[in-house]
Backbone of each chain as ProteinMPNN parsed JSONL, in Angstrom:
{"seq_chain_A": "XXXXXXXXXXXXXXXXXXXXXXXXXXXXXXXXXXXXXXXXXXXXXXXXXXXXXXXXXXXXXXXXXXXXXXXXXXXXXXXXXXXXXXXXXXXX", "coords_chain_A": {"N_chain_A": [[0.766, -1.071, -0.176], [0.497, 2.24, -0.851], [2.132, 4.924, 0.618], [1.518, 7.273, -0.089], [-1.075, 7.825, -0.505], [-4.122, 9.229, -0.8], [-3.513, 11.78, -1.387], [-4.008, 14.911, -2.436], [-4.477, 17.217, -5.151], [-3.592, 19.935, -4.242], [-1.922, 19.19, -2.353], [0.255, 18.117, -3.701], [0.544, 20.616, -5.303], [2.003, 22.177, -3.151], [4.358, 20.802, -2.634], [7.872, 21.332, -3.527], [9.495, 21.685, -6.834], [11.609, 20.043, -6.586], [11.137, 18.081, -4.606], [8.521, 16.753, -5.833], [9.771, 15.337, -7.7], [11.645, 13.535, -6.726], [9.896, 12.316, -5.056], [8.301, 10.816, -7.559], [10.605, 9.496, -8.307], [10.892, 7.936, -6.74], [8.536, 6.511, -5.943], [8.675, 5.252, -8.482], [10.889, 3.401, -8.174], [9.661, 2.129, -6.232], [8.059, 0.522, -7.366], [5.6, 1.231, -7.422], [1.96, 2.41, -8.348], [3.035, 4.814, -10.161], [2.026, 6.18, -12.106], [-0.507, 7.657, -11.472], [-0.039, 9.679, -9.938], [1.767, 11.289, -11.377], [-0.097, 11.961, -13.138], [-1.756, 13.592, -11.918], [0.024, 15.394, -11.301], [0.437, 16.687, -13.984], [-2.264, 17.514, -14.56], [-2.8, 19.374, -12.472], [-0.744, 20.868, -13.326], [-1.974, 21.509, -15.763], [-4.219, 22.786, -15.4], [-2.896, 25.226, -14.261], [-1.528, 26.309, -15.85], [-2.105, 25.748, -18.413], [-1.492, 25.523, -22.018], [1.065, 24.951, -22.051], [1.909, 23.048, -20.391], [2.726, 20.374, -21.932], [5.371, 21.61, -22.748], [6.426, 21.495, -20.136], [6.399, 19.075, -19.0], [7.619, 17.707, -21.155], [10.444, 18.607, -19.844], [9.98, 17.467, -17.428], [10.421, 14.544, -17.671], [11.961, 13.574, -19.745], [13.416, 11.213, -20.605], [11.58, 9.225, -20.804], [10.62, 8.353, -23.339], [8.049, 8.566, -24.041], [5.599, 10.591, -25.786], [4.953, 13.82, -24.545], [2.45, 14.912, -25.202], [0.769, 12.98, -26.286], [0.585, 11.869, -23.898], [-0.765, 13.562, -22.219], [-3.239, 13.786, -23.45], [-4.072, 11.16, -23.252], [-4.137, 10.788, -20.471], [-6.367, 12.794, -19.852], [-8.214, 11.359, -21.013], [-8.511, 9.257, -19.508], [-8.713, 9.691, -16.657], [-11.002, 10.634, -14.232], [-13.093, 13.634, -13.463], [-12.79, 14.46, -11.206], [-10.481, 14.549, -8.485], [-7.854, 11.797, -8.43], [-7.286, 10.513, -6.223], [-8.509, 8.154, -4.825], [-7.578, 6.315, -6.647], [-5.436, 5.336, -5.948], [-5.675, 3.323, -4.243], [-5.41, 1.011, -5.35], [-2.594, 0.644, -5.872], [0.621, -1.346, -5.591]], "CA_chain_A": [[0.015, -0.02, 0.309], [1.359, 3.124, -0.914], [1.971, 5.887, 1.808], [1.224, 8.621, -0.957], [-2.366, 7.709, -0.902], [-4.937, 10.249, -0.503], [-2.881, 12.89, -1.497], [-4.738, 16.025, -3.333], [-3.582, 18.184, -5.813], [-3.152, 20.969, -3.298], [-0.72, 18.54, -1.602], [1.177, 18.318, -4.958], [1.014, 22.014, -5.618], [2.438, 22.595, -2.32], [5.646, 20.614, -2.804], [8.739, 21.952, -4.415], [9.445, 20.327, -7.836], [12.551, 18.814, -6.35], [10.255, 17.126, -3.957], [8.134, 16.193, -6.852], [10.797, 14.62, -8.737], [12.265, 12.446, -5.799], [8.79, 11.284, -5.203], [8.187, 10.196, -8.6], [11.574, 8.627, -8.503], [10.689, 6.695, -5.481], [7.384, 5.663, -6.233], [9.007, 4.298, -9.765], [11.834, 2.614, -7.549], [9.285, 0.904, -5.233], [7.294, 0.029, -8.309], [3.931, 1.784, -7.167], [1.291, 2.818, -9.254], [3.561, 6.262, -10.352], [1.304, 7.161, -13.094], [-1.674, 8.42, -10.804], [0.639, 11.167, -9.385], [2.013, 12.168, -12.858], [-1.236, 12.565, -13.98], [-2.002, 14.826, -10.699], [1.029, 16.702, -11.622], [0.29, 16.994, -15.083], [-3.556, 17.927, -14.296], [-2.344, 20.646, -11.865], [0.078, 21.821, -14.418], [-2.623, 22.413, -16.984], [-5.314, 23.92, -14.523], [-2.48, 26.516, -13.761], [-0.843, 27.164, -16.876], [-2.713, 25.702, -19.861], [-0.659, 24.909, -23.309], [2.378, 24.642, -21.855], [2.016, 21.732, -19.725], [3.659, 19.712, -23.13], [6.7, 21.467, -22.277], [6.882, 21.181, -18.837], [6.062, 17.469, -19.166], [9.137, 17.207, -21.797], [11.599, 18.518, -19.161], [9.951, 16.674, -16.296], [10.91, 13.105, -17.653], [12.301, 13.609, -21.067], [13.791, 9.938, -21.065], [10.588, 8.279, -20.733], [10.268, 7.714, -24.413], [6.229, 8.982, -24.1], [5.455, 12.095, -26.102], [4.184, 14.527, -23.676], [1.106, 15.376, -25.9], [-0.012, 11.669, -26.42], [0.457, 11.262, -22.647], [-1.701, 14.185, -21.74], [-4.289, 13.406, -23.96], [-4.599, 9.673, -22.687], [-4.754, 11.302, -19.455], [-7.651, 13.374, -20.046], [-9.354, 10.476, -21.501], [-8.465, 8.276, -18.369], [-8.804, 10.36, -15.675], [-12.366, 11.27, -14.052], [-13.122, 15.25, -13.634], [-12.566, 14.73, -9.87], [-9.229, 14.067, -8.547], [-7.942, 10.808, -8.865], [-6.943, 10.056, -5.206], [-8.877, 7.054, -4.833], [-6.965, 5.174, -7.535], [-3.928, 5.166, -5.047], [-5.79, 2.274, -3.256], [-4.753, -0.165, -6.284], [-1.157, 0.344, -5.862], [1.049, -2.523, -4.74]], "C_chain_A": [[0.879, 1.373, -0.066], [1.214, 4.414, 0.361], [1.389, 7.305, 1.444], [-0.077, 8.218, -1.044], [-3.479, 8.361, -0.129], [-4.584, 11.557, -0.35], [-3.561, 13.763, -2.622], [-3.844, 17.073, -4.257], [-3.208, 19.267, -5.255], [-1.504, 20.636, -2.843], [0.575, 18.675, -2.819], [1.467, 19.868, -5.146], [2.17, 22.782, -4.083], [4.035, 22.163, -1.899], [6.586, 21.379, -3.626], [8.913, 20.963, -5.382], [10.732, 19.514, -7.277], [12.128, 17.672, -5.552], [9.646, 16.156, -4.986], [8.577, 14.908, -7.393], [11.344, 13.514, -7.883], [11.048, 11.797, -5.324], [8.379, 10.595, -6.271], [9.224, 9.21, -8.841], [11.605, 7.459, -7.49], [9.681, 6.172, -5.449], [7.803, 4.511, -7.547], [9.966, 3.397, -9.159], [10.865, 1.433, -6.692], [8.273, 0.46, -6.303], [5.616, 0.109, -7.611], [3.554, 2.052, -8.478], [2.014, 4.519, -9.473], [2.654, 7.215, -11.147], [-0.058, 8.077, -12.617], [-1.141, 9.751, -10.672], [1.312, 11.986, -10.428], [1.022, 12.754, -13.333], [-1.846, 13.915, -12.938], [-1.418, 15.812, -10.965], [0.706, 17.429, -12.914], [-1.133, 17.606, -15.249], [-3.167, 19.308, -13.571], [-1.581, 21.668, -12.565], [-0.861, 22.428, -15.648], [-3.664, 23.09, -16.537], [-4.175, 25.165, -14.7], [-1.61, 26.937, -14.967], [-1.391, 26.611, -18.672], [-1.385, 24.848, -20.834], [0.521, 24.084, -22.699], [3.025, 23.807, -20.944], [3.042, 20.787, -20.812], [4.86, 20.169, -22.763], [7.168, 21.216, -21.1], [7.03, 19.892, -18.377], [7.473, 16.727, -19.909], [10.245, 17.305, -20.702], [11.287, 17.877, -18.124], [10.53, 15.03, -16.472], [11.162, 12.837, -18.918], [13.241, 12.037, -21.586], [12.798, 8.926, -20.925], [10.034, 7.325, -21.916], [8.658, 8.135, -24.63], [6.537, 10.211, -24.517], [4.372, 12.572, -25.165], [2.586, 14.625, -23.894], [0.258, 14.058, -25.499], [-0.349, 11.363, -24.718], [-0.841, 12.39, -21.645], [-3.115, 13.836, -22.339], [-4.693, 11.897, -23.702], [-4.844, 10.195, -21.126], [-5.83, 12.085, -19.315], [-8.395, 12.484, -20.214], [-9.749, 9.466, -20.116], [-9.155, 8.534, -16.956], [-10.202, 11.07, -15.583], [-12.047, 12.739, -13.725], [-12.672, 15.41, -12.251], [-11.269, 14.328, -9.695], [-8.943, 12.393, -8.204], [-7.071, 9.89, -7.297], [-7.223, 8.717, -4.717], [-7.913, 5.649, -5.461], [-5.694, 4.577, -6.786], [-4.086, 3.795, -4.288], [-5.158, 0.795, -4.123], [-3.319, -0.393, -6.284], [-0.818, -0.855, -4.968], [1.026, -2.103, -3.514]], "O_chain_A": [[1.966, 1.51, 0.496], [0.129, 4.671, 0.884], [0.957, 8.18, 2.195], [-0.308, 8.309, -2.25], [-3.725, 8.065, 1.04], [-5.05, 12.358, 0.46], [-3.643, 13.257, -3.741], [-2.744, 17.559, -3.992], [-2.252, 19.759, -5.854], [-0.455, 21.279, -2.891], [1.63, 19.292, -2.669], [2.63, 20.27, -5.127], [2.918, 23.753, -4.197], [4.777, 22.807, -1.158], [6.083, 22.118, -4.472], [8.681, 19.768, -5.203], [10.815, 18.321, -7.567], [12.572, 16.532, -5.69], [10.049, 14.998, -5.098], [8.01, 13.822, -7.509], [11.494, 12.448, -8.48], [11.162, 10.581, -5.165], [7.979, 9.481, -5.932], [8.959, 8.181, -9.462], [12.206, 6.384, -7.508], [9.712, 5.106, -4.834], [7.427, 3.342, -7.63], [9.898, 2.31, -9.733], [11.161, 0.25, -6.521], [7.409, -0.195, -5.72], [4.783, -0.777, -7.416], [4.266, 2.021, -9.481], [1.426, 5.425, -8.883], [2.493, 8.43, -11.035], [-0.529, 9.0, -13.282], [-1.64, 10.764, -11.163], [1.404, 13.211, -10.351], [1.057, 13.857, -13.88], [-2.277, 14.994, -13.347], [-1.89, 16.948, -10.966], [0.699, 18.66, -12.944], [-1.195, 18.329, -16.243], [-3.273, 20.337, -14.239], [-1.671, 22.894, -12.487], [-0.638, 23.444, -16.307], [-4.095, 24.017, -17.222], [-4.597, 26.14, -15.322], [-1.009, 28.01, -14.902], [-1.052, 27.073, -19.762], [-0.634, 23.935, -20.491], [0.799, 22.894, -22.849], [4.227, 23.744, -20.689], [4.169, 20.53, -20.389], [5.641, 19.292, -22.392], [8.289, 20.726, -20.963], [7.748, 19.624, -17.415], [8.131, 15.748, -19.556], [10.968, 16.324, -20.525], [12.301, 17.496, -17.54], [10.999, 14.407, -15.52], [10.618, 11.829, -19.37], [13.63, 11.848, -22.738], [13.161, 7.75, -20.927], [9.421, 6.259, -21.864], [8.22, 7.826, -25.738], [7.4, 10.924, -24.005], [3.276, 12.047, -24.967], [1.71, 14.469, -23.042], [-0.652, 14.016, -24.671], [-1.346, 10.746, -24.345], [-1.547, 12.039, -20.7], [-4.056, 13.625, -21.574], [-5.826, 11.576, -24.06], [-5.935, 9.884, -20.648], [-6.312, 11.884, -18.201], [-9.457, 12.58, -19.599], [-10.86, 9.054, -19.783], [-9.916, 7.793, -16.334], [-10.619, 11.853, -16.436], [-10.871, 13.102, -13.701], [-12.139, 16.49, -11.996], [-10.751, 13.739, -10.643], [-9.879, 11.767, -7.707], [-6.416, 8.853, -7.401], [-6.301, 8.083, -4.203], [-7.661, 4.536, -5.0], [-5.119, 3.523, -7.058], [-3.14, 3.175, -3.802], [-4.613, -0.182, -3.611], [-2.837, -1.467, -6.642], [-1.471, -1.314, -4.03], [1.333, -2.863, -2.595]]}, "seq_chain_B": "XXXXXXXXXXXXXXXXXXXXXXXXXXXXXXXXXXXXXXXXXXXXXXXXXXXXXXXXXXXXXXXXXXXXXXXXXXXXXXXXXXXXXXXXXXXXXXXXXXXXXXXXXXXXXXXXXXXXXXXXXXXXXXXXXXXXX", "coords_chain_B": {"N_chain_B": [[21.227, 8.919, 1.135], [22.497, 12.006, 0.596], [23.659, 14.934, 2.822], [23.111, 17.297, 1.833], [21.199, 16.836, -0.046], [19.211, 15.5, 1.478], [18.889, 17.69, 3.022], [17.448, 19.35, 1.04], [15.361, 17.574, 0.207], [13.587, 17.967, 2.236], [13.052, 20.496, 2.247], [14.44, 22.597, 4.004], [15.803, 24.952, 3.513], [17.56, 27.726, 4.099], [18.59, 29.985, 6.618], [18.588, 33.447, 7.416], [19.662, 36.58, 8.987], [18.055, 39.516, 9.319], [18.173, 43.019, 9.501], [15.912, 44.405, 9.539], [13.632, 42.805, 10.406], [12.957, 41.145, 12.95], [14.44, 38.168, 14.952], [14.848, 35.051, 13.084], [14.703, 34.614, 9.358], [13.883, 32.339, 7.266], [14.468, 30.979, 4.044], [13.013, 29.394, 1.37], [12.614, 26.907, -0.965], [10.465, 27.593, -3.585], [7.333, 26.492, -3.574], [5.902, 24.227, -6.105], [3.348, 24.962, -6.962], [3.28, 28.028, -6.838], [5.465, 28.197, -8.121], [5.066, 27.571, -10.906], [3.359, 29.879, -11.185], [4.815, 32.146, -10.921], [6.764, 32.085, -13.028], [7.057, 34.188, -14.812], [8.059, 36.197, -13.175], [10.303, 35.277, -11.674], [11.868, 34.601, -14.382], [12.474, 37.307, -15.078], [13.578, 38.463, -12.96], [15.988, 37.134, -12.662], [17.55, 38.046, -15.098], [18.217, 40.366, -13.892], [19.725, 39.952, -11.895], [23.029, 38.718, -11.547], [25.655, 36.702, -10.633], [28.557, 38.112, -8.535], [30.809, 40.536, -7.788], [30.253, 41.487, -4.049], [30.015, 44.528, -4.517], [29.068, 44.724, -6.469], [26.899, 43.346, -6.724], [25.485, 44.803, -4.8], [24.683, 47.324, -6.368], [23.165, 46.325, -8.349], [21.036, 45.346, -6.653], [20.027, 48.142, -5.718], [19.218, 48.987, -7.963], [17.075, 47.497, -8.837], [15.438, 48.155, -6.698], [14.747, 50.17, -7.095], [13.434, 50.578, -9.349], [10.025, 50.161, -10.344], [8.396, 48.21, -11.349], [10.221, 45.978, -11.51], [10.502, 45.9, -8.689], [8.027, 44.79, -7.902], [7.701, 42.481, -8.733], [10.144, 41.235, -7.726], [9.282, 41.426, -4.908], [7.278, 39.774, -4.869], [8.419, 37.152, -5.483], [9.787, 36.937, -3.413], [8.156, 36.795, -1.337], [7.241, 34.609, -1.833], [9.121, 32.884, -1.089], [9.701, 33.277, 1.359], [7.898, 33.944, 3.283], [7.511, 36.509, 4.351], [5.625, 39.433, 5.156], [4.375, 41.821, 2.49], [4.048, 44.442, 3.059], [6.224, 44.161, 5.377], [8.524, 43.639, 3.392], [8.174, 46.217, 1.93], [9.71, 48.11, 3.695], [12.252, 47.151, 3.989], [15.639, 47.766, 3.986], [18.381, 48.212, 2.111], [20.664, 47.207, 2.166], [19.534, 44.524, 3.744], [18.018, 43.449, 1.556], [20.055, 42.652, 0.029], [21.005, 40.693, 1.688], [19.094, 39.232, 1.471], [18.546, 38.65, -1.241], [21.088, 37.053, -2.036], [20.833, 34.902, -0.503], [18.639, 33.69, -1.228], [19.62, 33.181, -3.978], [21.273, 31.038, -3.187], [19.936, 29.04, -2.51], [17.721, 28.435, -4.488], [17.557, 26.589, -7.328], [18.716, 27.68, -9.973], [19.311, 27.024, -12.309], [17.895, 24.796, -12.937], [15.581, 25.989, -12.833], [15.558, 28.007, -15.077], [15.914, 26.27, -17.159], [13.777, 24.451, -16.719], [11.384, 26.025, -16.093], [11.53, 28.698, -17.081], [10.641, 28.719, -19.586], [8.006, 28.958, -19.596], [7.245, 31.358, -19.394], [5.441, 34.39, -20.267], [3.509, 32.643, -21.541], [1.677, 32.308, -19.695], [-1.401, 32.818, -17.739], [-2.652, 36.186, -17.123], [-1.562, 37.98, -14.655], [-3.39, 38.077, -11.39], [-4.669, 40.59, -10.631], [-4.935, 41.706, -12.997], [-6.603, 40.228, -14.679], [-8.723, 40.191, -13.318], [-9.469, 42.919, -13.654]], "CA_chain_B": [[21.029, 10.108, 0.622], [23.606, 13.235, 1.034], [23.057, 15.776, 3.806], [22.582, 18.356, 0.918], [19.803, 16.165, -0.98], [17.773, 15.555, 2.678], [17.99, 19.204, 3.287], [16.602, 20.15, 0.158], [14.145, 16.879, 0.168], [12.56, 18.525, 3.758], [12.938, 21.859, 1.956], [14.724, 23.366, 5.234], [16.191, 25.943, 3.161], [18.689, 28.643, 4.579], [18.373, 31.094, 7.703], [19.009, 34.806, 7.187], [19.26, 37.386, 9.731], [18.115, 40.974, 8.735], [18.255, 44.083, 10.518], [14.823, 45.165, 9.689], [13.028, 41.939, 10.725], [13.571, 40.455, 14.333], [14.679, 36.964, 14.544], [15.439, 34.594, 11.786], [14.226, 34.632, 8.286], [14.049, 31.243, 6.536], [14.368, 31.082, 2.822], [12.774, 28.179, 1.267], [12.365, 26.848, -2.357], [9.183, 28.049, -3.828], [6.707, 25.266, -4.166], [5.628, 24.099, -7.271], [2.147, 25.785, -7.486], [3.871, 29.057, -6.801], [6.388, 28.338, -9.359], [4.177, 28.234, -11.988], [2.38, 31.44, -11.36], [5.881, 33.151, -10.752], [7.818, 32.222, -13.986], [7.506, 35.408, -15.271], [8.911, 37.153, -12.293], [11.638, 34.636, -11.689], [12.723, 34.754, -15.219], [12.627, 38.713, -15.247], [14.729, 38.828, -12.137], [17.125, 36.335, -13.398], [18.478, 39.195, -15.837], [18.531, 41.308, -13.722], [20.824, 39.718, -10.995], [24.23, 37.816, -11.793], [26.526, 36.545, -9.434], [29.547, 39.059, -9.05], [31.398, 40.954, -6.359], [29.199, 42.203, -3.349], [29.665, 45.964, -4.778], [28.163, 44.782, -7.762], [25.663, 43.07, -6.555], [24.507, 46.212, -4.137], [24.185, 48.096, -7.305], [21.943, 45.442, -8.937], [19.769, 45.257, -5.759], [19.515, 49.204, -5.689], [18.757, 49.142, -9.597], [15.945, 46.602, -8.809], [14.292, 48.541, -5.772], [14.418, 51.564, -7.527], [12.493, 49.957, -10.774], [9.037, 49.762, -9.473], [7.859, 47.124, -11.788], [10.946, 45.135, -10.889], [10.513, 45.409, -7.358], [6.75, 44.371, -7.736], [8.53, 41.137, -9.406], [11.211, 40.875, -6.329], [8.382, 41.235, -3.759], [6.416, 38.323, -5.071], [8.794, 36.168, -5.253], [10.461, 36.954, -1.805], [7.233, 36.52, -0.638], [6.718, 33.326, -2.046], [9.976, 31.788, -0.657], [10.153, 33.522, 2.903], [6.679, 34.439, 4.028], [7.579, 37.932, 4.721], [4.566, 39.88, 4.303], [4.643, 42.664, 1.729], [4.547, 45.716, 4.085], [7.384, 44.082, 5.775], [9.303, 43.657, 2.442], [8.714, 47.404, 1.439], [10.531, 48.586, 4.824], [13.594, 46.807, 4.297], [16.326, 48.377, 3.246], [19.154, 47.884, 0.661], [21.53, 45.906, 2.818], [18.641, 43.726, 3.924], [17.852, 43.005, 0.34], [21.547, 41.987, -0.418], [21.362, 39.527, 2.294], [17.803, 38.156, 1.12], [18.361, 37.959, -2.449], [22.143, 36.381, -1.699], [20.405, 33.943, 0.175], [17.625, 33.37, -2.462], [20.389, 32.423, -5.11], [21.797, 30.017, -2.897], [18.445, 28.287, -2.33], [16.993, 28.363, -5.873], [18.476, 25.969, -8.173], [18.613, 28.844, -11.0], [19.867, 26.256, -13.798], [16.78, 23.998, -12.841], [14.556, 27.399, -12.955], [15.796, 28.107, -16.233], [15.68, 24.871, -17.956], [12.031, 24.078, -16.901], [10.208, 27.207, -15.812], [11.686, 30.069, -17.607], [10.185, 28.482, -20.762], [6.881, 29.171, -19.797], [6.847, 32.891, -19.412], [4.823, 34.953, -21.53], [2.322, 32.101, -21.777], [1.055, 32.345, -18.435], [-2.449, 33.813, -17.677], [-2.262, 37.004, -16.812], [-1.796, 38.337, -12.987], [-4.769, 38.185, -10.996], [-4.893, 42.051, -10.62], [-5.232, 42.283, -14.603], [-7.759, 39.382, -14.943], [-9.943, 40.903, -12.371], [-9.948, 44.542, -14.064]], "C_chain_B": [[22.147, 11.312, 1.44], [22.918, 14.297, 2.056], [22.244, 16.823, 3.02], [21.114, 17.685, 0.153], [18.805, 16.114, 0.127], [17.524, 16.928, 2.888], [17.022, 19.824, 2.134], [15.166, 18.88, -0.129], [13.451, 17.468, 1.09], [12.484, 19.975, 3.116], [13.283, 22.643, 3.195], [14.975, 24.469, 5.105], [17.125, 26.781, 4.038], [18.175, 29.715, 5.532], [19.277, 32.394, 7.133], [18.554, 35.528, 8.348], [19.12, 38.899, 9.253], [17.672, 41.71, 9.506], [16.622, 44.417, 10.567], [13.314, 44.079, 9.946], [13.538, 40.911, 11.703], [13.245, 39.029, 14.025], [15.125, 36.453, 13.135], [14.088, 34.811, 10.592], [14.661, 33.381, 7.777], [13.72, 31.277, 5.271], [14.313, 29.821, 2.309], [12.765, 28.238, -0.798], [10.537, 27.307, -2.783], [8.491, 26.876, -4.061], [6.136, 25.496, -5.164], [4.111, 24.877, -7.909], [2.765, 27.555, -7.664], [4.773, 29.118, -8.037], [6.02, 28.643, -10.764], [3.709, 29.215, -11.864], [3.574, 32.408, -11.436], [7.081, 32.944, -12.055], [8.233, 33.242, -14.37], [8.477, 36.06, -14.524], [10.289, 36.802, -12.177], [12.623, 35.098, -12.882], [13.318, 36.593, -15.335], [13.776, 39.019, -14.261], [16.024, 37.98, -11.982], [18.007, 37.14, -13.872], [18.927, 39.826, -15.055], [19.976, 40.945, -12.492], [21.666, 38.827, -11.486], [25.125, 37.983, -10.878], [27.933, 37.655, -9.501], [30.287, 39.42, -7.719], [30.19, 41.606, -5.53], [28.972, 43.443, -3.462], [28.717, 45.576, -6.127], [26.685, 44.309, -7.389], [24.481, 44.165, -5.781], [24.156, 47.108, -5.218], [23.059, 46.981, -8.1], [20.704, 45.58, -8.118], [19.248, 46.385, -5.975], [18.872, 49.449, -6.786], [17.172, 48.847, -9.285], [14.89, 47.367, -7.958], [13.944, 49.774, -6.229], [13.377, 51.649, -8.966], [11.194, 49.49, -10.249], [8.485, 48.755, -10.142], [8.681, 45.745, -11.435], [10.867, 44.884, -9.462], [8.983, 44.849, -7.086], [7.419, 42.906, -7.472], [9.128, 40.699, -7.849], [9.872, 40.222, -5.076], [7.536, 39.801, -3.825], [6.948, 37.343, -4.985], [9.451, 35.863, -4.008], [9.334, 36.325, -0.923], [6.734, 34.95, -0.414], [7.933, 32.193, -1.206], [10.504, 32.078, 0.813], [8.883, 33.82, 3.831], [6.703, 35.517, 4.782], [6.429, 38.484, 3.995], [5.279, 41.446, 3.28], [4.965, 43.955, 2.484], [5.915, 45.653, 4.812], [8.361, 44.536, 4.675], [9.635, 45.28, 1.874], [9.591, 48.154, 2.404], [11.849, 47.971, 4.515], [14.667, 47.586, 3.174], [17.206, 47.854, 2.303], [20.074, 46.514, 1.027], [20.479, 44.696, 2.856], [18.424, 42.821, 2.356], [18.963, 41.911, -0.25], [21.277, 40.706, 0.142], [20.109, 38.405, 1.872], [18.378, 37.504, -0.224], [19.926, 37.092, -2.724], [21.666, 35.045, -1.179], [19.364, 32.911, -1.117], [18.558, 32.535, -3.451], [21.06, 31.31, -4.514], [20.841, 28.67, -2.963], [17.879, 27.857, -3.578], [18.079, 27.425, -6.873], [18.505, 26.88, -9.62], [18.502, 27.686, -12.512], [18.684, 25.58, -13.972], [15.408, 24.852, -13.37], [14.655, 27.324, -14.422], [15.523, 26.933, -17.189], [13.839, 24.483, -18.115], [10.903, 25.12, -16.851], [10.127, 28.124, -16.553], [10.749, 29.913, -19.072], [8.589, 28.752, -20.955], [6.208, 30.488, -19.643], [6.376, 33.188, -20.576], [3.471, 33.845, -21.903], [1.709, 32.084, -20.841], [-0.475, 33.379, -18.472], [-1.818, 35.252, -16.891], [-2.364, 37.315, -15.109], [-3.158, 38.376, -12.533], [-5.406, 39.539, -11.185], [-5.466, 42.341, -12.279], [-6.347, 41.003, -15.089], [-8.886, 39.765, -14.325], [-10.575, 41.989, -12.925], [-10.907, 44.031, -15.46]], "O_chain_B": [[22.443, 11.347, 2.635], [21.696, 14.447, 2.051], [21.108, 17.199, 3.307], [20.107, 18.361, -0.061], [17.676, 16.566, -0.064], [16.401, 17.427, 2.953], [16.077, 20.593, 2.313], [14.103, 19.272, -0.61], [12.291, 17.554, 0.689], [11.638, 20.674, 3.675], [12.406, 23.438, 3.533], [14.701, 25.281, 5.99], [17.461, 26.073, 4.987], [17.218, 30.363, 5.11], [20.369, 32.329, 6.568], [17.426, 35.359, 8.811], [20.126, 39.449, 8.805], [16.797, 41.337, 10.288], [16.125, 44.679, 11.662], [12.17, 44.476, 9.724], [14.337, 40.017, 11.422], [12.351, 38.597, 13.297], [15.621, 37.149, 12.249], [12.911, 35.072, 10.839], [15.881, 33.218, 7.802], [12.552, 31.63, 5.105], [15.225, 29.03, 2.551], [12.865, 29.178, -1.587], [9.61, 27.192, -1.981], [9.058, 26.104, -4.834], [5.757, 26.634, -5.442], [3.918, 25.238, -9.07], [2.573, 28.148, -8.725], [4.745, 30.054, -8.837], [6.412, 29.521, -11.532], [3.566, 29.66, -13.003], [3.373, 33.481, -12.004], [8.139, 33.572, -12.036], [9.432, 33.517, -14.414], [9.546, 36.455, -14.989], [11.25, 37.533, -12.418], [13.695, 35.687, -12.74], [14.464, 36.919, -15.646], [14.76, 39.682, -14.589], [16.938, 38.248, -11.202], [19.137, 37.189, -13.387], [20.123, 40.086, -15.193], [20.981, 41.644, -12.366], [21.059, 37.889, -12.004], [25.433, 39.049, -10.345], [28.294, 37.979, -10.633], [30.328, 38.671, -6.743], [29.266, 42.172, -6.114], [28.02, 43.912, -2.838], [27.782, 46.243, -6.571], [25.616, 44.823, -7.716], [23.279, 44.335, -5.979], [23.157, 47.779, -4.96], [21.925, 47.441, -8.229], [19.594, 45.843, -8.58], [18.096, 46.337, -6.405], [17.876, 50.166, -6.69], [16.256, 49.658, -9.42], [13.699, 47.346, -8.269], [12.962, 50.396, -5.826], [12.767, 52.621, -9.412], [11.205, 48.397, -9.683], [7.823, 48.115, -9.325], [8.13, 44.681, -11.152], [11.132, 43.769, -9.012], [8.78, 44.447, -5.94], [7.611, 42.346, -6.393], [8.564, 39.959, -7.043], [9.656, 39.101, -4.614], [7.287, 39.008, -2.918], [6.335, 36.402, -4.482], [9.647, 34.719, -3.599], [9.527, 35.53, -0.003], [6.191, 34.337, 0.505], [7.697, 31.044, -0.832], [11.391, 31.449, 1.389], [8.994, 33.904, 5.054], [6.025, 35.591, 5.807], [6.133, 38.291, 2.816], [6.401, 41.935, 3.417], [6.099, 44.433, 2.481], [6.658, 46.627, 4.934], [8.991, 45.584, 4.82], [10.74, 45.672, 1.498], [10.327, 48.959, 1.833], [12.724, 48.651, 5.052], [14.519, 47.865, 1.984], [16.752, 46.948, 1.603], [20.184, 45.396, 0.523], [20.594, 43.865, 1.955], [18.711, 41.63, 2.234], [18.813, 40.802, -0.764], [21.262, 39.694, -0.559], [20.146, 37.176, 1.927], [18.63, 36.311, -0.391], [19.899, 36.41, -3.748], [22.29, 34.059, -1.57], [19.506, 31.789, -1.604], [18.299, 31.358, -3.707], [21.499, 30.497, -5.328], [21.111, 27.556, -3.412], [17.534, 26.675, -3.594], [19.27, 27.697, -7.026], [18.066, 26.132, -10.494], [17.707, 27.715, -13.451], [18.229, 25.63, -15.115], [14.495, 24.451, -14.09], [13.862, 26.597, -15.019], [14.637, 27.086, -18.03], [13.054, 24.33, -19.051], [9.81, 25.072, -17.413], [9.035, 28.588, -16.88], [10.222, 30.904, -19.578], [7.996, 28.776, -22.033], [5.002, 30.722, -19.724], [6.622, 32.641, -21.651], [2.505, 34.289, -22.522], [0.618, 31.64, -21.198], [-0.582, 34.432, -19.1], [-0.771, 35.32, -16.247], [-3.275, 36.824, -14.442], [-4.049, 38.711, -13.314], [-6.476, 39.68, -11.776], [-6.347, 43.155, -12.559], [-6.86, 41.22, -16.186], [-9.992, 39.644, -14.854], [-11.786, 42.199, -12.864], [-11.497, 44.867, -16.143]]}, "name": "protein", "num_of_chains": 2, "seq": "XXXXXXXXXXXXXXXXXXXXXXXXXXXXXXXXXXXXXXXXXXXXXXXXXXXXXXXXXXXXXXXXXXXXXXXXXXXXXXXXXXXXXXXXXXXXXXXXXXXXXXXXXXXXXXXXXXXXXXXXXXXXXXXXXXXXXXXXXXXXXXXXXXXXXXXXXXXXXXXXXXXXXXXXXXXXXXXXXXXXXXXXXXXXXXXXXXXXXXXXXXXXXXXXXXXXXXXXXXXXXXXXX"}
């Protein structure tokens, strides 16, 4: 069970970029479902700054081989309109 | 984890003493939310402040304080990283500003800001005051 379960977008917004990056790294290393938090970060960025989220994501994780635009579009289809906190309960 | 990394992970920041503020002031990294909102301000300030001698820094600080728009940017960024109120900041002397800005330069990862967040400038929504008018 992830100790990050229950985090909201506000929680993520109050972290520094370094903390978010560290968190993603840790989640990835522990094989938790990192995708949900990434999507939370993306959605937060989209709400806050719109189109430029694509550029932000490219910088956030340039080595993942996923095109940021495709990822955002996938996230938009997958995520419910409300915060996806509950999805953390399915993590390892 | 190295001590510096641990310190940064916990966002403990750096403490600075100012003549115009009683007690310690802690300068921390700006949270992600504020970072997105302040990319214009940070980018503008990064151009105004370059590392150099204390004398040249003092000149740069004095020039920013004298520039009304730049000073507004400086206050916004400083509020976000120090928690000091706008009224407190407006009363600070040049020496205190020099100490604050030097600390901010040490706390912020300017290369990271430049690489990731400065590219957002100019695309942000207008500041609240403008959007509400």
